[in-house]
N, C-alpha and C positions, 0 to 999 in steps of 0.2 A: 291640572291633572296630576293627581297623586300615584304614585307607584307603591307597591308591597316588595318589601323585603324578603327572598324566601329562598330555599334551598331546593336543588336540581328533585332531590325525594319527593319534597312537600310537594311541588308543581306536578308530578307525574301521577301523584297518588290522588290529587284533587280532580285532574282531567288526564283524558291520555295525551300523549303529544304525538302528532303526525306532522312531518315534514311535508309541505305542500308540493304539487306538482309543477308549481311555478320557480321553484329554488332551483338551484344549480347544485352540482355534484359536490359531496364531502370533500373539501379542499386540502384538510389539515397533514395528509399524508402525501402530498406532492415532492417528489425528488430533489430539486433544485436545492441549493445551497441554503438560501436566505428561509425556503421553507423548514429543512431541516432544524436550523437555529433556531425560528419561530417555535417549531414544535417542540423541540426537546426544551428551551427554555420556559413555555408554559408550563408543561407536566412537571417540569423540577419545581415551579412554584407553587402546584397544586399542591406536591408532597412536602416541600417545604411549609405550608401553612399549616396542613393537616399535622406534621410530625411536631411543629412548636404551640399547633392549636391558635395561631393567629390568624385575624379574621382577612379574609382575601373576597371583593367584592368584584363580580366580574360585569360592572356595568349594566346597563339595561337591556332586557330581552322584551320583545315586544310582539304583538300579534293578538290576533282575534280567537275568543273563545265562543265555541258554537255553543246553541241550544242544546246539542247532544254532549257537552264536557267534552270536544275535541279542541284541544288549542294548536291553532297552526301559526306558528312563528313568523314573523316578516323577517326581524332580526334577530340573531342569535343561535341560528341553524349550526353553525360550526362549536360553538362552545357547549349548547346541548350534547350533541353529536359524542364529543370528549368525554362530556361528563357522564353520558350514558354508558359509554366503552368504559372508563374507570370505575363504575358502580358495577359493571359485568364482571371486570378483570378483580377486584376484590370480592365479589360474589364467589367466582369462581376457584378462588384460591382458598379461601377459607370453608368452602361447602356449604355455603348458606342457602336455607329454602328460600329467601326472598326474592333473589333471582328473575325468579318466576313472574314477579311484579315488573320486572323490565319489558315484557311483552307489551307493555301499554305505551311503548314508544317505538315508531315504526317510520320507514320513507316511503314516499308516494312516487318520487322522481322516477322511477322504475319498478316493473314488479320484483326485479331480481335484486333489487336492495331492500323492499319491503319483507321478502322471503329471508334475505340473509339475517336481518335482524331477530325474524322468529328463530330461524335455526340457531343463532347463536345462545338464546335463552334455553333452547332444545338439548343442546349439545351439552350445556354446560356442567350436568352430573357425570358428564362418561371422562369431563377434561379434565377434572381435578385432580384423580389420582397420577396423572403425567406431567402436570404442569411443571415445566423447568427442565424434561428429558430434551427438548429440544425449543427451539423458536415458537413461541404461541401462534402466529400465523402459519408455520410447518403443521404444529398438532391442528388445528382448525380445516387447513384445505385436505388434509390426510383423512379427516371423519368422513364417515359412511354419509353423514348428511349433508356435506357438501359438494353441491353440483360445479364441475369444470365449464359449465358456462359461464359461472360467476367470474370468471377470473378476467373477463371483458369490462364488468362492470366497475367503472372509474371508482363511485362511493366506495364497492366493496373493499378495492384494493387500496384504497385512502386509509379503511378503518383497520386494514390488516397492518399496514404502516405503524399506525399510531398505536395499537395494543401492542406492537413490537417495542415501539419506545417506551411506553405504560409500563412494560414487563422489566425492561431494562433499569427503569428508574425507581418502582417501587417493591422490586422482586425482595431487597435487603432492609426496606424500611420498614419501622414499627409503625404502620396505619393499619387502621382496622377499618370493615365494611361497618361495624359499628357508627363508627365516627360520620360516616356519610348519612347514616339513616336519622338520626339523632337531630328533629329538625330544631330543636334547640341550643345544640351547643356545636353542631357543625359548622367550623369556620369559611367554608365555601359557600358564599350567596351571591345573589346579583338582585336587582332590580326590575318586577317583573309589571309591565303596564298591558292591561287587556283594551285594546283599543275600541273593541266594540262595544264596552261598556259605554264609550262616549258619543256611539253614532257616528264615529271616523267615515272617508271616504273608503280606506283600504276593504271594507267589509265588501267593496264591490267586486273581489275574487269570490268571495262566498257566492255572491248572487249570480254572477257570469259564469262560474262553474256550475251550477245548481241549474243553468239551462243551456250548460253544455259548450258553452264560448270562452275561449282559452284566453287568460288575460295576457295582451301584449309585452313585450319587453319593456315597454316604454312605461307602460301602466304600473306594472311590476315595479320598476325604478321610483314612479311617483308615490306608490305606496311606500317604500323604505323612506324616501327623504320626508315623508309626513309624518312617521313615524320618529324617523330620527332627530327631526327639528322639533316635535313636542318632548321628546325625552330631554333635548337639550335644554328647552324652554322650561323645563320641570325644573332643572337642575340650575337654572338663572343665568346659563349662558347665552341665550337669546331672550329679548324683550317679549315682556308676554303680550299676546296676540300676534307675535310675529308669524307662528306656522299657518293662522288660521286667514293672515292676509297673505301670506306667499302663497299657498294652496287654491286661492281666491283668484289671484293675478296670473298664475299658472294655466287656470283652467279659463281665464277671461282675457285680459288685454294684452298678454304674453301669448296667447296661441293668436291671436289677432297678427301679432308681430310676424309669426311664422307662416301665417295660412297664403299669404301671398306668394310664398314659395313652395307650395304642395306641390306634389308629386303629380302624375295622370289620374291616380286614383284617389285623388282629393286627401292625401293623407302629409301629416306633417310629424310622425313621431320619430323617425329618424334623421329630420332636420334638429328638432329640438334635442336628442340624446347626443346627437355629434356637437352641438353647442354645448352642453353641461359637461361631456366628456371632455371635450379640449380646455374647458375652464379648468375642470378639476384636475388634469393633469399640469396645467401651468400652477395651480396650488400647492400641488405637490412638487414641484421644481422647486418653490422658492424654500423648500425646506432641504433640498438638495444638498450637501457637504461635500458629496463624493462624486467626483466627476465619472465613474463607473459604476453610479447607483443602481444596482439591479432593481430594484421596486418601481424606478420610475422607468427603466428599460424595459421592462414587464409591460407597464401600463402602455408605453409609447407603442409596443410591437403586437398588442392584442388588439383584433377588429372587434371584436363583441366584450364588453366589460360589463358585469355585474355590478351591484352596489356592495355587496362583500368583498371585490375587489379594492374596491376604494378605501373600503374601511380597514380591509388588512395590509392595506399600503400605507395608510395614513395620510390619504389624499381629499378626507372629506372631513369638515368640524364644525362648529359654530360659525367661525370666521368666515369657513367658505363660502355658507349659505348667504351670508350677509352679502359678500363679494359678487356670489351669484345674483341677488335678487337686485342689487343695484345695476348690474351690468346689464340685465335683461330690463330694466328701466331705462337706461341709457340708450340702448339701441331701439327703445321703443318709443324714442323722441327724435326730432329734427336734430341733427348733428351739425354742428357750425360746419361749413364747408373749408374745406383746405384744399391746396392747389399740389400738394405733394404725395397725398394718401388718399386714397378713395376709399374712405371706412364702410361704404356700402358695399364694394368688392370684396372686400376683407370679408364681411360678415357672410357674403355669399359662398364664398372658399370654406369659410367654417363649416359652414351647415351642410357641403356637399360631400363629403368624404366617404363618397361611395365606390370608388375604384382608386387602383393605385396609381394613375394619372391625375386624380382630384386630390390626394395626400397631401397633408400641408406639409411646408417645409419648415424647418427651425425658424426662417426669418419670419415665416408667415405666424406662428405661436408667438413669437417675439412679440410681433406689431399688436397680435390680438389683447395679447394680456398691457400693453400699453396701453392699449384704448379703454379695455376695461377698468383697468388702474386710473384714467381720468376721469371715468361715472362714477368713481367714489368720492368725487368731490364737486361742490357746483363751481365748476370753471365759468369764467367769462370769456366770451369770444374769442380775445385776444390771447388770454392764457392758453385756449384750447389749441390755437393754431399754432402757439411758439411751440406747446408740447409735442403737437403730431409732426411738426416739421422736426422737430430734436430726434423724436422716436423715429422717424422713417429713415432718417438721414444716418444717424447711429445703425440701425439693423441694418438698413441696406447695405452698408458699406463695414460690416463686421463678416468676418470669414466663418461659416460654421462648419467646421471640420467633422464636428461630433456632437453627443448629446450633451458632454461637458461644457461645449459653447453656448449651447442653448441655456443650459439650467443659468449657468454663470450669470447672463445677461438678464433672464428672469430674477435671479437675487439680486444683480445690480438696481434694478428699478423696485425691486421691493424694500431695498434701503433706503430710499427716498419718498418713498409713498406719501409719508407725512407730511412734507414739504412741498409735495407737488404744485401748491399753487401759488409758490415763490419761489418755484424752479428756475426762471429766467435771471431773476435778480442774484440768486443764490451761487448759480451757475455762472455768474458773469465774476462773482467775486470767489469763486471755487470752496466757497463754503461747502458746498454739496457736490462731493465728486461722484461721477455716476461710474461703477465699477462695472465689468462684464463686456464691456464693448472695446472695439479698437482702438488703442490709448492715442494712436496718431486721429481718429476721426473724433475722439472725445475734445482733443486740442485745438482741431478745425473749427468745431463748432463754437469754442469760445472766442476765438478771432473773429469767427463769421458775426455771431451776435454780437460782438465789441464794434464791429465795422456796422451792421444795419442800425443798431443804436445811435451811433455816432450823428450821421445825416441821412437824408432822406436819397440824396446819391450813391452812397454806397448801402443803401438798404435796394434801391432799385438795381445795380448792377449785380450784387449777391444775388439775388434772388432771381434775375434773368439767365445768371450763371448756374445756378442748381436748377433750375426748371428745363436744362438741358437734358433732354431725354438718354443720352449718353452718359451723360455725367453722373446721373442720379444721384445729385445733391452733394458730391464729392469734387470739390474744386480744389483741393492742396495744390493740387501740381500749379495752378495759376495763382495763387497765393505766392508761391514759393517763386517762380518765377519773376514777379514782381515784385519781389524783396518784402513782402507783407510779414511773413514766417519770422525774418532776423530782427524785424522793426519791433512786431509782438513781444518777443523776447526782452526788448529794451525797454519797452512801454505797455503794459499788459492793459492800459485802460484807452491805447488807440489816440492819445491827447495830442497829437504833434500839430505844428503850426499850420496854416492855411496852405501855405506854400509846398511845404512837403504833403500835405494830403492830395493836393491839385497834383504832384508828381506821380504818387502812389496811384490815385485814380486814372491817371492817363495811362500808365504803364498796366495798371490791370487790364483796361480797357480794350488795349492795344493786343494783348494776348488772347483776351477772349473772342475778340473777333476773328483774330486768326484763328482760335480753335476751333469757331463755329464754321468758319470755312474748309474745314480739314473732314471735321467729325461730323455724322448725321445721327440718325436715330438708333443705327443698330453699328455704327461701328464708321470706315471711312466713305466720305459722301465723294469723293476724289480718286483719279486712278490709282488702284494700290501700287501698281509696279514701278509709277513716279515716286511715291510717296514714300514706298520701301527703298527703292535706291536713293534718293536723296537723303534720308535719314540716315542711310549707311556712309555716306560721305561725311557724316559728323562722325561717326561711330559704331561699333557692332554691336548694335542695339538687342540682338537676339536674346529671349530670356530663357534659364534653365528651365526643364520641367522633368523632372525624375531624373532620367541619364541621356537626352535630349536637351538639344535647343531648338528652339520655336522664334519664326519669323514672325508670328502673331496672326489672328486671325479677326475678324468681326466677329459681333456679337459679345456676350458677356461670361464667357468662361472664365471661371478664375483663375487659371493658370497659364492659358496660353491667348488670352485676348488682348487687345490693345486698351482696353478698361485696365488690364495691370501693369502695363508701362505708366498710364498715365497715375496708377494708385502707388506704386512704391518708389519710396525716396532711393535717390542713388545717382551714379554714372549714368545709367541706361536713360533716365528721365531727365535728365542735365542734356542728352543730345536733341531731344524735342525741343527744349528751351534755345539750343544754339540755329536751330532747323527755323524755330519760329521769328528768329531774329532776323533770320536771311530772307524771310519769306516777303514776296511782294502782294498785300491783299487785293491789286488792280489785276495782276496777272500770275494767279496763284500758280497754274501748271507748266506755264511758261518759265517761271523762277524756279522751281522744281527741276525743269529740265536743265537749265542752264548748269544749276548745282551738279546734275551729273553729267553733263558736257564739259565740264572745267574742272572735275575733282582731279585731286592731286594724291588720291590714298594710294600708298603702294603695299600696304598690306595684304596677307593672304586671301582675302575677301574682296577684294578691288575687282574680281572676274563677276559677283555678285551686282554690283554696280553698271560695269560695263555691258552685260548682257540680259535683256531681261527675262530671256527664258528659263534661266537657271532658277530662278525664285518664283516663275509664273505655269511653266512646263514641267519641269523635272521634279519636283517636288510636290506632294501630296497635298489634301485639302487642309489640314491641319499644318503643315509647312514645317514638319520635325527637319530636323538635322542631328546628325548623331557624329562626332568626335570619335574615334574607335580607338581601344588600348594601345594598339600598335601606329595609331598617328592617321589611319584613315579617315577622310570625308566626305560622309554620305549624304545624299539627298533621298529623304526617307519617303516612299510613297504610302505606307502606314507607320504607327507608331514601332513597331519593334524592326530590327534588322534582319529578322526571318523573311518578312516579308522583301518585294522587289525593292531595288534602289540603283540607284546612278552614284558614281563616282563623281565628286565635285570639280576636280580638276578636267576630267574627262568629258563632262559634258559640259564644262565653260570652253576647252579647246573644240567640243564639236559645234558651239556657237559661233565661235571665232571662224572656224573653218566652212562654213555656212555661208560667211560673207564675202568670200575668195572661192569658192569651190561649189560648181555643180552639187545640190544636193542628193544627186542620185548615186555620185561617186562616194557619199557617205553613209556609215553606218554608226550607230550609237548602242554598245550592248548595256542592257543592265542584267541584273541577277538577284536570285532570292540568298541571303546570307551574307554577312559582314566578310567572310574569306575567301568567297568566289570573284572569277574575275571581272573585271568590268573592264571595256574598254572602246577605243574608237578605231576605227577600219577604214583605210581611204584606198579609193582604186586609183592610182596613179599610173593612167596609159597602160592598163593591162597587168600592172603589179601591185599586190595587194600588200599595204604596209599596218600592221598592227601597233597602236601606238597604248603601251601604258603608263602608268606613273610609280614610280619608286618612293614610298613615302619616307622611310630610312634615309635613303641615298639622297632625296631632295630633288632626282633627275627624269626624266622623260625615256622611257625605251622604244624605240622605233623598231620594231622585228620586218625586214623587208626579205621575208623569203621569197628565194633561197639566197638573197644575197647578204646574209648576216644582218647583226644589230647593230646600229648607231644609238648613241646617248646626247641627249640634248639637254642644257640646263634649264632653261626657261619657257614659259609656255609662248613667249612671241618668238622664241627660236623655233618651235616646234612648227607654230603657222606658218610663218617663215620659209621654211625649210618642204615642209608638204605641200605648200601652193606652187613655188616653186618647180618642183616635182611634176607637177598635174600641168603645169605651162608648156613645159620642154615637149 
């Protein structure tokens, strides 16, 4: 397919230019920081090349020329509109009569946009004498030919912004209107392709519009892809025939792939668009070098994206089209089954992004890119299984706090894409570092891969542990407990002798079996109170979450679940090992109860071990605990201290007294706010005793109104005193 190199003036004088109704609003006047930067730089480039007469080729502009000589651009709308405004500005500045020719350019996206373009031409003579007295947008808006209703038209507002920028840049430049309209000498040009000449399918717009049926957003997107692909093929960036084969498959076998996922109206456009959108955003992420990349943020935030959005944000190129074609081919073929990641379910999540509940997570996007990456190679079933296992374990066990974490993972995989078929061998020898994922998890994967390649016993055990639904491939705690991590540091080939290997196997098996006895699909499979209190006998295991400590919950919450305790290295995880060492697999709960009964803990949290109600009744669902600035310890119902809470010492005292005094004689008082009093009251044969705890003095106050107050040092002293008072 051949292109013509021409100027804007040459194009417009040969045929009228109509921005069709299917196009989006003119966007180069957007107010965000990146749009301002791109706009100003583009207009400065135009000025610099006109001033120095250096050629500037604005890439490809393509669309269809109708039999009535109307050019309907499919790509190039934004550039054409800016060139239209530049011609108008210089024509007005010099008072050139040729400005009337610009009436051949119009917008059909809204009636107001069309009217404004015509009004600009009409008001040109009146504006020439006052140019420079105020911002040009102000002069236009003050013109009697400007309608106030136009202030709500996004295209018009964008044009006004761009005109102000053109005025700022060109006001003092020695650039003339004559330079722009000299078709032989004008340095600003572009490659023009009339797609209708080649009988291409994007003429579907003309046919459908003629019979009054609007082009769907996806059909519009397809037409743009076709035009862009043909332009890239013309430039030699794509193999000859790529465009024809791509469009043929898009309307054929790839349609069959999505047809089984059609909606109730037998439509698949949204599903196909969701797939392509996700893939192109991932492609843009491969180029993101800034964790706060505003372009990538916009693509992720927008629910509806046009082809021009991907072009503006540099998210589509020839490489992306090849990647897209290979990915669609891959998902259209039977995928080698894996036991860690359901590729079919991932595909369904990608194409079903209709509500906020079905939006993809960063983890989903990373996994989708990893699967698409595999489809760029002819991997064997074994290679596919190895890669998918590695992809699953790395992505599931890397924390994605922000967009930058997601783009880092994408770039990390992008860096190894050429060596993907050899990823196992190179990963083992550390020749291929995988960046952008948890470094701890990467190291764990190296060790597990080495163990799995050592012998079948290790392969069976490691895969059994990885497949545990709660561990989700992250079994570093088991490897550490069994001594494997230290051993791997000394010998990265795991080449120890048979006796040593058997010792490691036995240790790993023991810790795995005990962990399986404790953890189920969603967290603990045994009594939570028993496990919590038994674990406290080994140490204060609660993990910090913002200003609170948390005694952990079931599920997969990143910050406050048991999963975090197993994930994070340190003393807290060591308490789990110590507990497992003491656990009797034949009588799990009995051995936990024995640890609780016989504990020798004397630290402040000992009452949490003694009294189950402290961490099961007094504390909220999230199990948050707060040590305040003045030393108070609060059992929180919610996350903040402004909600109701019990004081730890008071609730522990309440639980202790319940074992000796009729509960009807006891009252435990909670309150909202950390400074509000929280106490225990005891009815001792008609006299009410109110107990509070002084954290600074570290003793208890017993107010025996009207008989004064006594001070006692320990929890045990208070229990003994009040019990005796009730018995008297």
